[in-house]
N, C-alpha and C positions, 0 to 999 in steps of 0.2 A: 222280441227278437232284436238283435242288433242290426241296424241297416248296413248295407254293404258299403265298403269303403271305396269301391270302384265306381263312383258316380260323379257327374258334373258338379253337383252341390258340394260334395266333400273336397273336390279339387279347388273349387272357388273358395270355400271357406279356408282352405290351408293358404292359398295365395293372399287372401285378404288379411290373414293373420301375419304373415311375412310383411305385407305392406304396412300394417299398422305399427309393427316394431321399428322398421326402418324410418317410417314417417316422423313418429314421435321423438325418437332419438335424435334425428337430424334438426328437428324443431328447436331442440335446446341450443344447437350451435350458435345461431344469430342472436340468442338471448344471453349469451355469456357476457358481453360487455355491459349489458344492462344490469345484470346480476352483481358484477363488480362494483358498478357505480352505486347501486342500491345499498349494498351493504358496506361500501367504503373499504373493501379488502384490498390489500396490496397484492402485487403479482405472486409473491411467496406464499402468502395466505390463501389466494385463489387456488393456487396449485395443490395446497393441502386439501382444500375443500372438495376439489375435483377427484381427489382420490376416493371420496366418500362413494362416488358413483361406482367406481370399480369394486370397492369393498362390498357394497350392497349387492352387486351382480354375483360376485365369487361366493357370498354366503348362501344366496338363493338358489344357485344352479344346481349344487348336489341334492339339496332338499327337494327341489322340483322334479328331479329325476326319479327319486324314491317315491315321492307321492304320485307321480304320473304312472308309475307301474302299479300302484294300488287303486287309485281313483280315475285314472285315465287322464288323457292330455286336456280334454275339453274344459273342466273347471279351472285348470291352471292357466290355460290360454286366456280365459275370461278374467280371472283374478289379475293376472299380469296386465292385460290390456286395459281394464278398468283402473287399475292402479296408475298406469301412465296417463290415462285421460284425466284423472283427478289431480295428479301431482304437478303437471305441466304449468297450469296457471300459477300455482304456488311458487314455482321457480322464478316466474317472471316478476312477482311483486314483493317477495320476502325481503326484509330490510335488515335482519339480524344475521350475522355470519353463522352463529350456531344453529339457527333455525334453516339457514340455506344448506348446512351440512347434513342436517337431519333430513331435509327434503331431498337432497341429492342421494342419501343412503337409501331412502324409500323408492326414488326413482330407479336407482341401480338394482334394487331388489326386484322391482316390478319388471324392469327390462329383462334381467336374468331369468325370471320365472317364465315370461312369454317366449324368450329365445329357446330355452330347453324344450318347453312343452310344444311349441309349434314344430320343432324338428322331430320330436317323437310322433306327433300326429302325421308330419310329412312321410316319415319312414313307414307308418301303417298304411297310409294312402298309396304310396309308391309300391309297397309289397303286394297290394291287390291289383295293381295295374299291370297290363302286359307289356308296358313300355317304361323307360326311365322318366321320372318327373322332378327329381330333386333340384337339378340346375334351375329349371324354370321357376321353382318356388323361391330359391335364393335370389334369383333375378328380381323378383317382386320386392324383396328387401332393399335392393339397390334403387329400384324405381321409388319406393317410398322415401329413401334418402333424399333423392333428387327433388321430388315434389315437396317434401317437408322443408328442407333448407330454402328452396326457392319460393315456396309459398309464404313461410314466415318472413323472409327478406321483403317480399312484395307487400305484405300487409304493413310491416314496419315502415317501408318506403312511402306508403300512402298517408303516413302521420298517425296511425293508430297507436294507442299506447300498448306497451309490451303485454300488459295483462289482458287487454281486449283481444290482441293478436293471438295470444296463447288460448284463449277461450274459443275463438273461431277454429283454430287447428284442433283443439280437443274435441270440439263438436264433430269435425269431419271424421276423426279417429273413432269416435263413439258410433257414428253412423256405419262405418266400415265393420266394427265389432257387431252391431245389431244384425247387419246383413250376413256376416259370417256364422252367427250362432246356430241357425237351423242345420247347417251342414256339418258341424263339429261332431265327431264320434263320441259316443259315451264309452265308459270304461270296458275293456274286453272282458269277457267272462273267464273265470278261472282262479286259481289260488294266487293271491297277492305275493309279490315277491319281497323277500327281506332285504334289508340294506346289505350291500356287499361292496368292498373296495374294488377299484379297477384291478384287472389282472390279465396276463396273457396278451392276446391279440388287441384288447382294448388299450392297453398301455402303449403299444406300438402306434395305433391309430391317433391316440391323444397327443403323443409326442410330435407325430407328423402334422397334425392339426396346429399345434403351437408353432411349428415352423412355417406353415403356410400363412397363418394369421400374422406372424411376425413380418413377413414380406409386406403385407398391407400396411402395418403399423410403421414399418421403416420408410415406405414410400411417402406416407402421409406426413411423418414428423421429419424426416431428413432428406427427402427427394429434392425439395427445393434449395437446400444448403448444398447438396451434392452437385446440382446444377451450377450454382454460382461458384463453388470451390473449383470446378473444372472450367470456369469461364465459358459455359455454354449459353448463358443468357444473363441479362440483368436481374437484379432483385425483383423489379416489376413483373418479370415473366417467370419468376422462379416456380410459381404454382401450376405452370403449363404441364410439367411432367406428371403430376398427380391427376390433373384433369384428364390427360390422355390415358393415363392408367385406368381411371375410373370408367371412362367411356368404353374402353376395351373390355373392362370386367363385365359391364352390363351386356354388351353385344355377345361376349363369349357365353355368358350364362343363358341368354334367350335362345342361343343355338346349341347349348350344351346337351340337352336331353337328346336331340338327334345324333350329336356326335357320340355320346355314351352308347346309344342303341347301335350304332354302326361299328364303333371300333371295340367297345367293351371297356370295363373299368380299369383293366391293367394297362391297356394301351394309352388310355386318357391320362393315367397317372405318369406313364413313362414320357409320352410326348408332351404332355403339359408341363411337367417338371423340367424337361429339357429345353422347352421354349422359354420358360421363365429364366432359366439359367443363361440361355442365349441372350435375352433381353438385358439382363444385368451386365453381361459382358460388353454388350454394345454400348450401354451407357457409360461403362467404365473405361473403354478403350477408344472409341471412335471420337476424334476431336472436331468433327463437323456437327454443328448443332442440330440441323434437321434430321440427319442419320442417328445421332445419339438420342434425340427426341423419339424417335421410332422405336428405340429399345424400351420405353415405357409402355408402348402399345404391345410389344411382345410379352413383356411381364404380365400385363393385365390379361391378355388372351391366354397365356400359359397357365396362370394362377387361377383363373376364373372358375374352372370346374374341379380343382383338386378338393376343395372343401365339400362341396356337395357329394362328391364320390366317397370321401372319407365318411361322411355322415351316413350314406347309404350302406357302406360296409359295416359300420357300427351298429346299424339297425338289423343287419342280417347275421352277424356273428352269433354263436350260441355259448360263448364263455360266461355270459352274464346277461341279465334282462336288458332288453334294448333301451328302456328308459334310463336305467343306470349308466349303460354304456355311452349313450348320447350326452348325458349330463357330464361324465368324465371328459368326453372329447370337447364339448363347449367350454367347460371351465378351464381346461388346460390351454385351449386355444385362446381364450380371453386373457389368460395370465400371460400368454406370449404377447398379445398386443400391449399389455400394461407394462411388462417388464423388459420386453424386447428392446423397444427404442432407447430405454435408459442404458442397457448393456451396449448398444451400438455407440452411444454418447461416450461411455467409459472407454471402449475400444478405440474410438477416434481420438481421445484425449491422449491415450498411450501410444498410438501409432498414426493413423489418418483415417479420414472418412472413406476414402477409397478401399483401404485395406479392410475396414469393417464391413463394406459391401461385398468385397471378395469372400469374406469368411461367410456372409449371409448366403452367397451362391453356393458355397461349400455345403451348407446345411440343407439348402434346397435340393442338392443332389441325392439326399437320403431318400426323398420321395420316389424318384424312378428306381433307384437301387433296391428299395424294398417292395416295389409294386407287386412282383411275382409272389413273394411270401404272403402278403397280406390279403391278395385277391384269392390266392389258393386256400387259405385258411377260413375266410369268411363264407 
């Protein structure tokens, strides 16, 4: 008999899965300069190599959604997690550009696998719970990101070699996976779902996820330049906007489950989207640095619970199996992170960075405008 999904063990296992994904992904960021030096790659060559990470994820995500509907999320979480544990040390020591590209492809595939599978598992656990849980799960991904980047930076600052630092971080991720394993749910009983292309409500949810992920990618890649372009801060303080945005995202997600329970999914989408738009307007309009910086906090708070709610809706809809729907939402959202910042760059070249961000605010408006429709259909 399949154990209940509404237990402390299953919730803990889901949180640990999210933590592992965020932790290992962020461990890679401090290793990028070492990988560049080890391989002798130029900036342009490194940019092409980093694309392998995204390509691997985009390949793995739809496959993981289909397999998760047939075999359950548990084996795919473990496959993706173990893949990340094994490949991280290789990223730190590989010296050939082709091998680095291959390792990044594998890393992207492992990340895409655990990303989709953990969200499929999270939907099943939340569905069995009397209260919302998705925002708290996604908060653990953010916590993993902070711990991973900070931990790897700390180990490197102690003088440890990149390979040794990566081994320590892989060991921690492996311990978290081992602790999570007993609480991961086996495959649900029933007829396995056949592969199906996204359709209906799932297409709308996927598009909204792409817009929401695009906001995060835009703040990450272009936020500092926007601050400098508007003479709000010097180059040395350009990263302050993303830092404030990230802290607000974590705080918003830790309180998000209570907010969703109190307000409901539709109001969270409406007010969250409106708050993110207001934050973008503050950053783009106010000339006083402290007030403009507060706009990044508003963007983070507003956007923090949009993706968790969209994932919950994807898991509840009946147009297609939950695993395939979540894979579609995840893949499209990730594509938004990859392609969106490049599109902003092109728009900035043709117009200005401020105009590009105003257009981004217009895209975010699609979230509150469609909130009634998507929550009614899900």
